[in-house]
C-alpha positions as CSV (number, residue, x, y, z in Angstrom):
1,M,-60.0,-20.8,69.1
2,A,-61.7,-22.4,66.3
3,H,-64.8,-20.9,65.2
4,L,-67.9,-23.6,64.8
5,D,-71.2,-23.5,63.8
6,R,-74.3,-23.3,65.8
7,R,-74.0,-27.3,66.2
8,G,-70.5,-27.6,66.7
9,L,-69.1,-28.3,63.1
10,P,-65.8,-26.7,62.3
11,L,-65.9,-23.1,59.9
12,S,-63.1,-22.0,57.6
13,T,-62.8,-18.7,59.0
14,T,-60.6,-16.8,61.4
15,S,-63.2,-13.7,61.5
16,D,-65.2,-13.6,65.2
17,L,-67.7,-11.6,63.2
18,A,-68.0,-13.8,59.8
19,A,-68.8,-16.6,61.8
20,E,-71.4,-14.9,64.2
21,R,-72.9,-13.4,61.2
22,Y,-72.9,-16.7,59.2
23,R,-74.2,-18.9,62.3
24,E,-77.0,-15.7,62.6
25,G,-77.9,-16.0,58.9
26,V,-78.4,-19.8,58.7
27,D,-80.4,-19.5,61.3
28,L,-82.6,-16.7,60.0
29,L,-82.8,-19.1,56.7
30,L,-83.9,-22.0,58.6
31,S,-86.7,-20.2,60.0
32,A,-87.4,-18.6,57.1
33,W,-87.2,-14.9,59.0
34,P,-86.3,-11.8,57.4
35,G,-83.2,-10.3,57.5
36,A,-81.2,-13.6,56.7
37,A,-79.6,-12.4,53.2
38,E,-78.5,-9.5,55.3
39,A,-76.6,-11.6,58.1
40,L,-74.9,-13.9,55.3
41,E,-73.6,-10.6,53.3
42,A,-72.3,-9.3,56.5
43,A,-70.7,-12.6,57.4
44,V,-69.0,-12.2,53.2
45,A,-68.1,-8.6,54.0
46,A,-66.0,-9.7,57.2
47,D,-64.3,-12.6,55.6
48,P,-64.9,-12.9,51.2
49,D,-62.6,-15.7,51.1
50,F,-65.4,-18.0,53.2
51,A,-67.2,-20.0,51.4
52,L,-70.0,-21.0,53.1
53,P,-71.7,-17.7,53.4
54,H,-71.8,-17.5,49.4
55,A,-73.3,-21.3,49.5
56,A,-75.9,-20.5,51.9
57,R,-76.6,-17.2,50.1
58,A,-77.0,-19.1,47.2
59,R,-79.5,-21.4,49.0
60,L,-81.4,-18.3,49.7
61,H,-81.8,-16.7,46.0
62,A,-82.8,-20.4,45.0
63,I,-85.5,-20.5,47.5
64,R,-86.7,-17.4,46.2
65,A,-86.8,-18.5,42.8
66,E,-83.8,-16.4,41.8
67,P,-81.8,-19.2,39.4
68,A,-79.5,-17.0,37.9
69,E,-78.1,-15.1,41.3
70,A,-78.1,-19.0,43.0
71,R,-75.9,-20.5,40.5
72,A,-73.2,-17.5,40.4
73,R,-73.5,-17.3,44.5
74,I,-72.7,-21.3,44.6
75,A,-69.9,-20.9,41.8
76,T,-68.2,-18.0,43.9
77,A,-68.6,-20.7,46.9
78,A,-67.3,-23.9,45.0
79,D,-64.3,-21.5,44.2
80,L,-63.4,-20.4,47.3
81,V,-64.0,-24.1,49.1
82,A,-61.8,-25.6,46.7
83,R,-58.9,-23.5,47.7
84,N,-59.5,-22.8,51.7
85,G,-62.5,-25.5,53.1
86,T,-62.5,-28.6,54.7
87,A,-63.9,-31.9,53.1
88,R,-67.3,-31.2,54.9
89,E,-67.6,-27.6,53.6
90,R,-66.4,-29.1,50.4
91,S,-69.2,-31.8,50.4
92,H,-71.3,-29.1,51.7
93,V,-71.2,-26.7,48.4
94,E,-70.9,-29.7,46.2
95,I,-74.5,-30.8,47.7
96,L,-75.8,-27.3,47.1
97,S,-74.6,-26.4,44.1
98,L,-76.4,-29.8,42.7
99,A,-79.6,-28.7,44.1
100,I,-79.2,-25.6,42.5
101,G,-78.2,-26.5,39.1
102,G,-81.1,-29.0,38.5
103,Q,-79.9,-32.3,39.4
104,P,-82.0,-33.4,42.3
105,A,-81.7,-36.9,42.1
106,K,-77.9,-36.8,42.5
107,A,-78.1,-34.1,45.1
108,L,-80.5,-36.1,47.4
109,E,-77.9,-39.3,46.8
110,R,-74.9,-36.9,47.7
111,A,-77.0,-35.7,50.8
112,L,-77.6,-39.2,52.3
113,A,-74.3,-39.9,52.0
114,H,-72.8,-36.5,53.5
115,L,-75.3,-36.8,56.5
116,E,-73.8,-40.5,57.5
117,D,-70.3,-38.5,58.1
118,W,-71.6,-34.9,59.2
119,P,-75.7,-35.8,60.5
120,R,-75.6,-32.2,62.1
121,D,-75.2,-30.1,58.7
122,V,-78.4,-29.0,58.8
123,L,-78.4,-26.6,55.9
124,V,-77.8,-30.1,54.0
125,L,-80.4,-32.2,56.1
126,S,-83.2,-29.6,55.3
127,L,-82.6,-30.2,51.4
128,P,-84.4,-33.7,51.6
129,L,-86.9,-32.7,54.4
130,G,-90.1,-30.7,54.0
131,A,-93.1,-30.6,51.4
132,F,-90.9,-29.3,49.0
133,G,-87.6,-30.7,49.8
134,L,-85.7,-33.2,47.8
135,F,-87.7,-36.4,49.2
136,A,-91.2,-35.0,48.5
137,F,-90.2,-34.0,44.8
138,S,-88.3,-37.2,43.7
139,G,-91.7,-38.8,42.3
140,M,-91.3,-41.3,45.2
141,A,-94.7,-42.7,46.6
142,D,-93.2,-43.2,50.1
143,H,-91.5,-39.6,50.6
144,D,-93.6,-39.2,53.8
145,Q,-92.1,-42.2,55.4
146,A,-88.1,-41.7,54.1
147,R,-88.5,-38.3,55.5
148,V,-89.5,-40.0,59.1
149,D,-86.7,-42.8,58.9
150,L,-84.2,-40.0,57.9
151,C,-85.2,-37.7,60.8
152,E,-85.0,-40.9,63.3
153,R,-81.4,-42.3,61.8
154,H,-80.3,-39.0,62.8
155,A,-82.2,-37.6,65.6
156,R,-79.8,-39.4,68.7
157,H,-77.2,-36.2,67.3
158,F,-79.3,-33.7,67.9
159,A,-80.2,-32.0,71.4
160,E,-83.3,-32.4,73.1
161,D,-84.0,-28.5,73.0
162,D,-82.5,-28.2,69.1
163,W,-85.7,-25.9,67.6
164,W,-84.7,-26.8,64.2
165,F,-84.5,-30.6,64.3
166,L,-88.3,-30.8,66.5
167,T,-89.6,-28.8,63.9
168,Y,-89.0,-30.6,61.1
169,R,-88.8,-34.1,63.0
170,G,-92.5,-33.7,64.3
171,W,-93.7,-32.2,60.7
172,S,-92.3,-35.6,59.5
173,H,-94.3,-37.8,61.5
174,A,-97.6,-35.5,61.6
175,E,-97.3,-36.4,57.6
176,N,-97.0,-39.9,57.8
177,G,-99.7,-40.2,59.8
178,A,-98.5,-40.3,63.4
179,V,-100.5,-37.2,64.4
180,A,-100.1,-36.5,67.9
181,Q,-96.5,-37.5,67.8
182,G,-95.9,-35.2,65.0
183,L,-98.1,-32.5,66.8
184,D,-96.8,-32.8,69.8
185,I,-93.3,-32.7,68.6
186,T,-94.0,-29.8,66.8
187,W,-94.9,-27.3,69.5
188,R,-91.9,-27.9,71.1
189,G,-90.1,-26.5,68.5
190,F,-92.3,-23.8,68.2
191,A,-91.8,-23.0,71.8
192,L,-88.4,-22.6,71.7
193,R,-88.1,-20.3,68.6
194,R,-91.6,-18.7,67.9
195,E,-89.6,-16.3,65.3
196,N,-89.6,-19.3,63.2
197,A,-92.1,-18.9,60.5
198,N,-91.1,-23.0,59.7
199,A,-92.3,-24.1,62.8
200,A,-95.5,-21.9,62.9
201,H,-96.0,-23.6,59.1
202,A,-95.1,-27.4,60.2
203,V,-97.5,-26.8,63.4
204,S,-100.2,-25.6,60.7
205,H,-99.9,-28.6,58.8
206,A,-100.0,-31.0,62.2
207,L,-103.2,-29.4,63.5
208,Y,-104.8,-29.8,60.3
209,E,-104.0,-33.3,60.0
210,A,-105.6,-33.3,63.2
211,G,-108.9,-31.4,62.2
212,A,-108.2,-28.9,64.6
213,N,-108.6,-26.2,62.4
214,D,-110.0,-23.8,65.0
215,E,-107.2,-23.9,67.0
216,A,-105.1,-23.8,63.8
217,E,-106.8,-20.4,62.8
218,V,-106.4,-18.7,66.3
219,L,-103.1,-20.0,66.5
220,I,-102.2,-18.0,62.7
221,A,-104.6,-15.0,63.7
222,G,-102.2,-14.8,67.1
223,W,-98.8,-15.0,65.5
224,L,-98.9,-13.7,61.5
225,P,-98.9,-9.7,62.6
226,G,-95.5,-10.1,64.3
227,Y,-94.2,-12.0,60.5
228,D,-93.1,-9.6,58.6
229,R,-94.9,-9.8,55.0
230,S,-91.5,-10.2,53.1
231,G,-91.4,-13.4,54.6
232,P,-91.7,-15.9,52.2
233,L,-94.1,-17.9,54.2
234,H,-96.5,-15.3,55.1
235,G,-98.8,-15.9,52.4
236,H,-98.9,-19.5,52.8
237,I,-99.4,-19.5,56.1
238,A,-102.3,-17.4,55.6
239,W,-103.6,-19.6,53.0
240,H,-103.7,-22.4,55.8
241,S,-106.3,-19.9,57.9
242,A,-108.3,-19.4,54.8
243,L,-108.6,-23.2,54.3
244,A,-109.9,-23.3,57.6
245,A,-112.5,-20.9,57.2
246,L,-113.8,-22.3,54.3
247,E,-114.2,-26.0,55.5
248,R,-116.4,-24.4,58.2
249,G,-118.5,-22.5,55.6
250,D,-117.2,-19.0,56.6
251,T,-116.6,-17.7,53.1
252,E,-116.6,-14.3,53.7
253,R,-113.6,-14.8,56.2
254,A,-111.9,-17.0,54.0
255,L,-112.0,-14.2,50.7
256,A,-110.6,-11.4,53.4
257,I,-107.7,-13.5,54.4
258,Y,-107.4,-14.5,50.5
259,G,-107.5,-10.7,49.3
260,E,-105.1,-9.3,52.5
261,H,-102.5,-11.9,52.2
262,V,-102.7,-14.6,49.6
263,Q,-103.7,-13.2,46.3
264,P,-100.4,-12.8,44.1
265,S,-100.6,-9.2,44.0
266,V,-100.3,-9.0,48.0
267,S,-98.0,-12.2,48.4
268,K,-94.2,-11.9,48.7
269,G,-94.1,-16.0,48.3
270,M,-92.2,-18.1,46.3
271,P,-94.1,-18.9,42.9
272,V,-94.5,-22.3,43.7
273,N,-96.3,-21.3,46.9
274,V,-98.2,-18.7,45.1
275,V,-99.6,-20.4,42.2
276,S,-100.4,-23.6,44.9
277,D,-102.2,-21.6,47.1
278,T,-104.3,-19.2,44.7
279,A,-104.9,-22.1,42.0
280,S,-106.5,-24.4,45.0
281,F,-108.1,-22.0,47.2
282,L,-110.4,-20.8,44.1
283,W,-110.6,-24.3,42.9
284,R,-112.1,-25.4,46.3
285,L,-113.9,-22.0,46.9
286,Q,-115.9,-22.5,43.7
287,A,-116.1,-26.5,44.0
288,Y,-117.7,-26.1,47.1
289,G,-120.5,-24.3,45.5
290,H,-119.5,-20.8,46.0
291,E,-118.8,-18.2,43.6
292,V,-115.3,-16.5,42.6
293,P,-115.6,-13.2,42.8
294,A,-114.6,-11.5,39.1
295,G,-111.2,-11.3,38.5
296,L,-109.5,-13.3,41.0
297,W,-109.4,-16.3,38.9
298,Q,-107.8,-13.9,35.9
299,A,-105.1,-12.2,38.3
300,A,-103.8,-15.7,39.7
301,A,-103.4,-17.0,36.2
302,T,-102.0,-13.8,35.1
303,Y,-99.6,-14.4,37.3
304,A,-99.0,-18.4,37.0
305,A,-98.3,-18.2,33.5
306,P,-95.2,-17.0,33.0
307,A,-93.8,-18.8,36.3
308,F,-94.6,-21.9,34.9
309,P,-94.4,-22.3,31.5
310,K,-93.2,-25.5,30.8
311,A,-94.4,-28.9,31.6
312,G,-92.0,-30.9,33.9
313,F,-92.6,-30.0,37.5
314,A,-94.8,-32.4,38.7
315,F,-96.9,-30.4,41.5
316,A,-96.5,-27.0,39.8
317,D,-98.2,-28.8,36.7
318,A,-101.0,-30.3,38.6
319,H,-102.0,-26.6,39.7
320,M,-101.2,-24.8,36.5
321,A,-103.9,-27.6,34.9
322,I,-106.2,-26.3,37.0
323,F,-105.8,-22.6,35.9
324,E,-105.8,-23.4,32.4
325,A,-108.8,-25.8,33.0
326,A,-110.8,-23.2,34.6
327,A,-109.8,-21.0,31.9
328,G,-111.5,-23.3,29.6
329,D,-108.5,-23.4,27.7
330,R,-108.6,-27.0,26.6
331,E,-105.4,-26.6,24.1
332,A,-103.0,-25.4,26.8
333,V,-104.5,-28.3,29.1
334,A,-104.0,-31.0,25.9
335,R,-100.0,-29.6,25.5
336,R,-99.2,-29.6,28.7
337,T,-100.4,-33.6,29.2
338,A,-98.8,-34.3,26.0
339,A,-95.3,-32.8,27.2
340,L,-96.2,-34.7,30.5
341,T,-97.1,-37.7,28.9
342,Q,-93.8,-37.8,26.9
343,L,-91.8,-37.5,29.4
344,A,-93.4,-39.8,31.8
345,D,-93.1,-42.8,28.8
346,A,-89.5,-41.4,28.8
347,G,-88.7,-42.0,32.5
348,S,-87.7,-38.4,32.6
349,L,-90.7,-37.3,34.9
350,G,-90.2,-38.6,38.8
351,A,-93.9,-39.0,39.5
352,G,-94.8,-40.2,36.4
353,P,-98.2,-41.2,34.6
354,V,-100.3,-39.6,37.8
355,V,-99.4,-36.5,36.6
356,P,-100.8,-35.9,32.9
357,A,-103.6,-37.9,34.4
358,V,-104.5,-35.4,36.9
359,C,-104.4,-32.5,33.9
360,R,-107.1,-34.8,32.2
361,A,-109.0,-34.8,35.3
362,A,-109.2,-31.1,36.1
363,L,-110.0,-30.4,32.4
364,A,-113.1,-32.7,32.8
365,F,-113.7,-31.6,36.6
366,A,-114.2,-28.0,34.7
367,D,-116.3,-29.4,31.8
368,A,-118.7,-31.1,34.2
369,D,-118.2,-34.4,33.1
370,Y,-117.9,-35.8,36.5
371,A,-118.0,-39.4,35.4
372,D,-114.7,-39.0,32.9
373,C,-113.2,-37.3,35.5
374,A,-113.9,-40.0,38.3
375,R,-112.7,-42.7,35.8
376,I,-109.2,-40.7,35.3
377,L,-109.0,-40.0,39.1
378,E,-109.9,-43.3,40.9
379,P,-107.4,-45.7,39.4
380,V,-104.6,-43.2,40.2
381,T,-105.3,-41.8,43.6
382,C,-103.0,-43.9,45.7
383,E,-100.5,-42.3,43.5
384,V,-101.4,-38.8,43.7
385,V,-98.8,-38.1,46.7
386,R,-96.1,-38.7,44.0
387,I,-96.1,-34.9,43.0
388,G,-95.1,-33.8,46.3
389,G,-96.2,-31.5,48.4
390,S,-98.2,-31.7,51.7
391,G,-101.2,-33.8,52.7
392,A,-103.2,-30.5,53.0
393,Q,-102.5,-29.5,49.3
394,R,-102.9,-32.9,47.7
395,E,-106.1,-33.0,49.2
396,M,-107.6,-31.0,46.6
397,L,-107.2,-33.7,44.2
398,E,-109.0,-36.0,46.6
399,D,-112.0,-33.5,46.9
400,M,-111.9,-33.3,42.9
401,L,-112.7,-37.2,43.1
402,L,-114.9,-37.1,45.8
403,I,-117.2,-34.3,44.4
404,A,-117.2,-36.0,40.9
405,L,-118.4,-39.1,42.5
406,M,-121.0,-37.8,44.3
407,R,-122.2,-35.5,41.2
408,S,-122.0,-38.7,38.9
409,G,-124.3,-40.4,40.9
410,E,-121.7,-42.8,42.6
411,A,-123.1,-42.3,46.3
412,A,-121.9,-45.8,47.4
413,K,-117.7,-45.1,46.3
414,A,-118.7,-41.0,47.7
415,R,-119.7,-42.4,51.2
416,A,-116.9,-45.0,51.3
417,L,-114.3,-42.1,50.6
418,L,-116.0,-39.9,53.2
419,D,-115.6,-42.5,56.0
420,R,-112.4,-43.3,55.4
421,R,-111.3,-39.3,55.2
422,L,-113.5,-38.9,58.2
423,H,-111.6,-41.9,60.4
424,R,-108.5,-40.0,59.2
425,R,-109.2,-36.7,60.0
426,P,-112.2,-35.2,61.6
427,S,-113.8,-32.5,59.4
428,P,-117.1,-30.4,59.2
429,R,-117.6,-30.4,55.7
430,D,-116.8,-33.9,55.0
431,A,-119.6,-34.5,57.8
432,R,-121.8,-32.1,56.0
433,W,-121.3,-34.2,52.8
434,L,-122.1,-37.5,54.4
435,G,-125.0,-35.9,55.7
436,Q,-125.9,-34.9,52.1
437,L,-125.4,-38.6,51.0
438,A,-127.3,-40.1,54.1
439,A,-130.4,-38.3,53.3
């Protein structure tokens, strides 16, 4: 009998064990749960000529920022699938190879075409989705809508109880502004598989967009202890809880969560998460008028420096500029800004001129030149979405503009921005700021 994956696609293996371990490994990979590597290696051991476990293992190496290992494993998969693979499997491996090989635009183009023929190939469908997916990091201004459109285009191919598809369909809607609809869908996906960090993450984002921070904190406090610290999203999900505590003014709890789960010395997360989580948390803490305990900035910056030493990754660059500006390293910010401007002028930076503008604004804010910060940020506010990431992550830059407006005496503009934000999402912090402006 032919072996099938979890959603009915044929697998080129004659081994029952290899097929079962591959299905298990993909489930664990898609739920960001520990054990995926071991399951996929067991599939390889059961059938060394089966290409797809090698490809999935390569994807896992890429997620963990292990590029050399990822390239080696996808090369093995490509060799095997050329000799013993279906058309779907060959296309699957090719797309992963493009993504791993640093060709995201081609990977996205090929993925979208592939999904027209094999929409239930979820490892390929996962690539464009999420806050760090091919759409989000494409530089598109409408990547939130693009994710919704992709999910809705293929929704008819998925069962109503498909935990993975529900998670990403719901999260896509929540990020795109349909928060109530998205929250309902993500909750359903989470209920079907609670051992799913991507679902806990998606629900946390949807609750944030709904202004339900207290509910998010309760959820995370009850769920996180069951998620091993080796899980790639452990520190990032805790970051959501720390932000919720900070927003309601509980600085002591926010710092405790940061110290126990988020800071580089304890987090096992992906470098892009560790860098963005630490930079944004510490920046918010300081910008909201609280003291950053001694050593936290330096420890996070020391971790970040070798992680993203060169300019060109827009989302990381925005957060690296925060570190460099906080350290008062004007030369580092200037070098990063110049490199990004050159890339943007050459059309080699998908997010375009907004990225060097963010770097300049971060330095102006750190220098307490709030009028200049607002002057730089205000014209590009609608373009900040192009750096990728989630709404919760990008809100730091909107906060930067808002605080700069308040501190430079632009009260009317600050009130207008606060009114729009409160209309979009209830926030006790924004309500306090609006009250201060009214007084």
